[in-house]
C-alpha positions, 0 to 999 in steps of 0.5 A, a space after each residue: 500499500 502507497 502512503 501519502 505524506 505530506 511534508 510541511 513546515 518548509 520555507 525554501 530550499 534556497 536555504 541549503 539547511 532546508 534542502 538538507 533537512 527535507 532531503 533527509 526526511 524524504 529518504 527516511 520515509 522511502 526507506 520505511 515503505 512505499 510512499 508518495 511525498 508532497 512537499 509544501 513550500 514557498 518556492 516550489 518550482 526552485 525546490 523541485 529541482 533540488 528535491 525531485 531526485 530525492 523522489 518527491 513532488 513540490 507544491 506552493 504551500 496553501 497554509 502559509 504564504 510569505 509575501 517575500 516569496 510571492 513571485 515564486 508562487 502561482 497566483 491563486 485566489 483564497 478559494 483556490 488555496 482552500 480547495 487545495 487545502 481540503 484536497 490535500 487533507 483528503 488524500 493524506 495518510 500522514 503529515 510530517 511537520 519539519 522545519 527545525 526551529 520554526 516553532 519558537 518566537 525568533 522568526 515570528 512564523 510559529 503559528 502560521 506554520 501551525 495551521 497545516 498541522 491543525 488542518 490535519 488534525 481536524 481531518 483525522 490525519 495523523 501528525 508527526 512533528 519531526 526533529 525539531 528544536 522548540 522555543 523559546 516562545 516570548 508569548 504565552 499564547 504562541 507556547 499554548 498554540 503549539 502545546 495544544 497541537 503537540 499534545 495531539 500528535 502522534 509522534 513528536 521528536 526533538 533533535 536536542 536536549 535543550 528543547 527537550 528540557 524546555 517543553 518538559 520543564 518550562 511548557 509542561 509537556 509530559 515527558 512521555 510525549 516527545 522522544 529525543 532524536 537528532 536532526 535527519 540531516 545527520 543522515 544526508 550523504 555527502 557528494 561522491 568524493 571524486 566530485 568533491 575532488 573535482 571541485 576542490 581542483 577547480 579551487 586550486 587545492 590538491 587531494 589531500 591538502 588541508 583547508 578550512 571552510 567558513 559558512 558565514 550568514 548574511 542575515 545573522 547580523 539583522 536577525 540579532 540587530 547587530 551592525 552589519 558592518 561590524 559583523 563583517 569586519 569581525 569575520 575579516 579579522 577571523 579570516 585574517 587570523 586563520 590566514 596567517 596562523 594556519 597558512 592553508 586555504 580558507 573556503 567561504 561556503 555561501 550555504 544559503 542562495 536566497 533570492 532576497 538579497 539581505 539574506 544571500 550568503 553568496 553576496 556575503 562571501 564575495 565581499 568578504 573575499 574581496 576584502 581579504 585579497 588574499 590567494 589563500 581565500 577563495 569564495 565557493 561559487 555555483 549552484 552547489 547542493 547540500 550534499 556538495 557542501 557536505 562533501 567539502 565539509 568532509 575533507 576539510 581540516 576545520 569548519 567554522 559556521 553560522 548557519 546550523 546545517 553547515 554545522 550539521 553537515 561538517 559535524 556528521 562527517 567527523 570534521 572538527 566544527 566551531 559554531 558562532 551561534 545566534 540561538 539555543 539550537 546551537 547550544 543543544 546541537 553542539 552540547 549533544 554532538 560533542 558530548 561531555 568530554 568537549 566543553 560547549 564553550 570551547 567550540 561555541 561562540 555567541 555572535 554578539 560576543 564574537 562582533 563585540 571583541 576579537 579577543 573572544 575569537 583569538 581565545 576560541 582559535 588559540 584553544 582549539 583541540 583538533 584531535 580531541 574534537 574529532 576523537 569526541 565526534 568519532 565516539 558520538 557520532 554512532 549515537 547520533 546517527 541512530 537517533 536520527 534514524 529513530 525518527 523514522 522507525 517510529 512512524 510505522 506505528 502510526 498505521 498500525 504497523 510493526 517497525 522494520 
C-alpha cells in the first residue's frame, strides 16, 4: 500500500539547510515503505529541482504564504487555496511537520506554520512533528498554541536536549510525549568523493591538502540587531587570523542562496573574499547542493559556521567544527554532538560576543583541540546517527504497522 505523506513547515531550499533537512526526511520515509511525498514550500519550482531526485513532488504551500517569496508561487485566490488545502487533507495518510526551529518566537512564523498540522488533525490525519528545536516562546499564547497541537501529535521528536528540557520543564509537556532524537540531516550522504575532489581542483586545492571552511550568514546581523559592518569586520578578522596562523586555504561557503539579497550568503562571501584580497581566501561559487557542501566539509581540516545545517553537515562527517551561534538550537546540537568530553564554550561562541571583542575569537582559535574534537565526534557519531534513524522507525506504528 502506498502512503500519501505531506511534508510541511518548509520555507525554501534556497537555504541549503532546508534542502538537507527535507531531503533527509524524504530518504527516511522512502526507506520505511512505499511512499508518495508532497512537499509544501514557498518556492515550489526551485525546490523541485533540488528535491525531485529524492522522490518528492513540490507544491506551493496553501497554508502559509510568505510575501517575500510571492513571485515564486503561482497566483491563486483564497478560494482556490482553500480548495487545495481540503484536497491535500483528503488524500493524506500522514502529515510530517518539519522546519527544524520554526516553532519559536525568534522568526515570527510559529503560529502560521501550525495551520497545516491543525488542518490535518481536524481531518483525522495523523501528524508527526519530526526533529524539532522548540522555543523559546516570548508569548504565552504562542506557546499554548504549539502545546495544543503537540499534545495531539502521534509522533513528536526533538533534535536536542535543550529543547527537551524546555518543553518539559518550561511548557509542561509530559515527558512521555516527546522523544529525543537527532536532526535527520545527520543521515544525509555527502557528495561522492570524486565529485568533491574535482571541485576542489577547480579551487586550486590538491588531493589531501588541508583547508578550512567558513560558512557565514548574511542574515545573522539583521536577525540579532547587530551592526552589519561590524559583523563583517569580525568575519574579516577571523579570516585574516586563520590565514596568518594556519597558512592554508580558507574556503567561504555560501550555505544560503537566497533570492532576497538581505539573506543571500553568496553576496557576503564575495564581499569577504574581495576585502581579504589574499590568494588563500576563496569564495566558493556555483549552484552547489547540500550534499556538495557536506562533501567539502568532510574533507576539511576545520569548519567554522554561522549556519546550523552547515555545522551538522560537518559534524556528521567527523570534521572538527566551531559555531558562531545565535540561538539555543546551536547550544543543544553542539552539546549533544560533542558530548561531555568537549566543553561547549570551546566550540561555540555567541555572535554578539564574536562581534563585540576580537579577543574572544583569538581565545577560541588559540584553544582549539582538533584531535580531541575529532575523537569526540568519532565516539559520539554512532549515537547521533541512531537517534536520527529513530525519527523514521517511529512512524510505521502510526498506521498500526510493526516497525522494520
